[in-house]
N, C-alpha and C positions, 0 to 999 in steps of 0.2 A: 334406562338409568345412565347418566353421564359418568364416564370414568374420571375419577378425581385424582389429583396429585397425592401420592401416598405420603404419610408422615416421615418415613425414613428418607425418601427422596428430597422432601422439602428441607429436612435437617441437613442433609449432605450439601445441597445447593447453598444454604445459608452459611454453613461452615466454610465451604470452598470460597464463597464470596468474600468472607473476612480475610482469608489467607491471601487471595489474589490482590485484595486492596493493599495489604501490607507490602507485597512484592511490587505493586505499582508505585507505591510511595518510595520504596528503596531505589527503584530504577528510573522512574520518570522525574522525580523531584531531586534525588541525590545521584543523578547520572554520572557525575564526575568523581564519585567517592565509592565506587563498587569495591575497590581494594580494601576499604575499611569496614563497610557495612553489608556487603552482599556475599553470596555463596561462592562467587568467583569473580575475578577481575575482568571487566569488560572494557575493551577499547575498540574503536573510538567511542566517546560519550553518546554519539548519535545512535549507536547500536543499543546501548542501555535504555535510551529514551524510547526507541522503537519498541523494545520489549516491554517497557513500563506502560506505554500506551496500550499495548495489547492486554496487559493485566488489568488496567483500569477499565477497559472496555469489557473484559470478562467479568469484572465485578458487577457492572451494570446488568449484564446478561443473566448471571446466576442469581443475583439478589432479586431482580424483578421477576424472573421465572419462579423463584421460590414463593413469591407472593400470590401467584395464580392459584385458583381453586381447581381448575380443570387440567388434566394431564395434557390434553391436546394443545393447550396454550402455553405449556411450560416445556414440552419435550424438545423444542427446537434447540435448547441449550445442551441437551445431554450427549448426543453423538459427537458434536464438535468438541466439547470439553473432554470426553473420554479419549478421543483420538489425540488431542493435544497433550494431555497428561501422560498417556502411554508413550508417545513419541519423545516427550521430554525426559521421561525416565530412561528410555533407551539411550538418548544422547548423553545423559548424565553418566551412565555406566560405561559408555564407549570413551568418554573423555574425563574419567574420574581424576586423572592426574592434574587437571586444570582447576580443580576445586580446592577451597581453603580448609580441607579436612585437617591439615596439620599446621595451620597458620598460627604464629605466636599471638596474633590479634584475637582476643577472646570473642569479640562480636562477629568477626568474619568466620571464625571456626564454628561458632554456634550456628550461624546462618547456613553454613554448608551442610552440617549434620541435620539441621531442621529441614532443609530443602530435600535431602535424600529421604528422610522419614516421610515427609508429606507425599512425595511422588512415588514412594513405594506403597503407600496406603491407599491413596485416592483411586487409582485405576481399578484395582480389584474390587474395592468397596463399591465404586460406581457401577461396575459391571454386574455385581450381584444384586444390588438394589434395582438396577435397570431391568434385569430379568424378572425380578419379583413384581416390579411395577407393571410390566407388560402382562402379567398373569392376573392382575386385579380385575374384578368384574366391572362391566360397564362398556359404553360405546362413546365414540367421539361425537361432540356436538356438530350439527350441520354447519358447513362453511357459511359465514354470514356475509362476507364481502371478498370475493375472489380478487386476485391481483390482476392488473391490466397486462395484456400480452407483452407489451414492450418492457415492462418492469420485470416480468418473469424471464424474458429473454436476456436482459441486462444482468440479472442475477446469475443466470447460467453461464454467460460469457465471463463474468467476474470469477465464478467458481472454477471454470476451466483454466483460466490464467493463473489463479492462485494455487490450484492443485498441481498444475504442471510445474510451476516455479518452485513450490514448496517441496515437492517430491525430488526435484532435481537438486535443490540445496541440501536436502537431507541425505539423499543417497549418494550423490557425487559432489560433495562440497568443494573439492579442489578444482573442479571444472566450472561449475555454475557460479561459484563465488566471484569469479572474474567478471561476470556480467552484471553484478549487483552495483548500485550507485556508489557504494562506499566500501572500504576494506573490511573483509570478514575473515575470521579464523574458522577452523573446522567446527569448533563448538558453537560459535555464534551463527555460523551458516546453518547448522542443524537446528539451533534454537529458533531462528527466524523461519526456517522451513517448517517446523512443527506448528508455529502460529499460522502460517499461510495455509497449511493443510487443514487445520481446524476451522479457519475462516472459510475456506473453500467448501468444506462440508456443510457449514452453517448456511452459506449462500444457496447451494443446491437444495438443501433441506427446506429452506424457506420457499423456494420456487415450487417444490413438490407439495408442501402444505397448502400453498395457493390460497392463503386467507390472511387479510391484514391483522385480524385479532390474534391469530396463532403465531404471528411473528412480532407481536407488540414489544416484548422484552428485547428481542433481537434488533428491532428497529432502533431503539435507543442506543444499544451497544454499537451497532454499525455506524450510526451517526457519530457517536463518541470516538470510535476508532479513527474514522476519517479525519475528524477535527484534530485529535491529539497527535496523529502522525504528521499532519501538516505543521502543527505547532513545533513538534520536535525538529522538523526540517528547518524551520525558521530560527530555532535556537542554535543549530549547529551547521550552518551552510558550508563552513570551511571544511567539514569532514567529508563532503561530497566531491566525487570526481566529476565535475561538470563537463568534462570532455567525453564522458561515457554517455551514449545515447539513452541508456536506461535512466540516467539522472533526470532527464526531461520527461520521460514517460511516467516515472514514479509519482510526482505530484498530481499529474492528470488522473492517474488511476485512483489515487487516494481521494481526489475530489469527486470522482464518480461514486465512490463508496459513500462519501458524505451526502451526496445528492439522493442516493437511493434511500438511506436512512431518514433523511429529512422529508422526502416525498411520502414515505410510509407513515411517518408521524403526523404530517399534515392531513393525510387521508384519514387516519384514525380519528383525528379531531373532528373532521367533517362528519364522519360516520356517527360519532357520539352526539354531535349537535343535532343531527337529523333523526336520531333514534326516537320512536314514538313514546 
């Protein structure tokens, strides 16, 4: 018997997808108005757009994972989302003075308290549902189409780079932020670090799953993340310190993420067309 995605996990993923879509809209579309509509003021706008791109990509991951029937095809979303939401909660608590909890602007104040409530609820809820999901009866379906060696290798390399950078930005923001292509504060450094850690976990998890079908939802998300981050860079090139070597590595790395996601989706299309 194949282990199915449980109803509580499906509901949580769907609910989370709606919330991250809202955050993506606030940050990616309204990048220059975070002082009015978001939980804290983010400068420069490129940082808001970066975070917004991550939220839109997370929407794709969680929504598509929630639509899967089998747990093995949906679980690639869970460890990454759990890590990101937990780290974001920690960053929020460490930098609570930066949030609009006491802002005279009703929208900004509401956004701040809503943010705190969501990030206080989602990590423990996801952990509990995840544990229960693991205990459900059934087995994983047999891998239908393993990933090519070069693709798995690239995913691992990307994972190592994102995890190392993310951990550095989160743990030592004052030091690592100086190597980032644009100016970061302690809070934005940790917020970006949380995203990179989550993405790094997703990348290595996909390599371990080693199956195109098991990373279908993640492939769309990965492609979307690469595209949106490059779009954000095109929107705000003036925010970037082009004298910093990392400013030139950054678009190359994002393009590599785009290529991995695109290759996975093209491969999935071929698999579906060749299915008996």
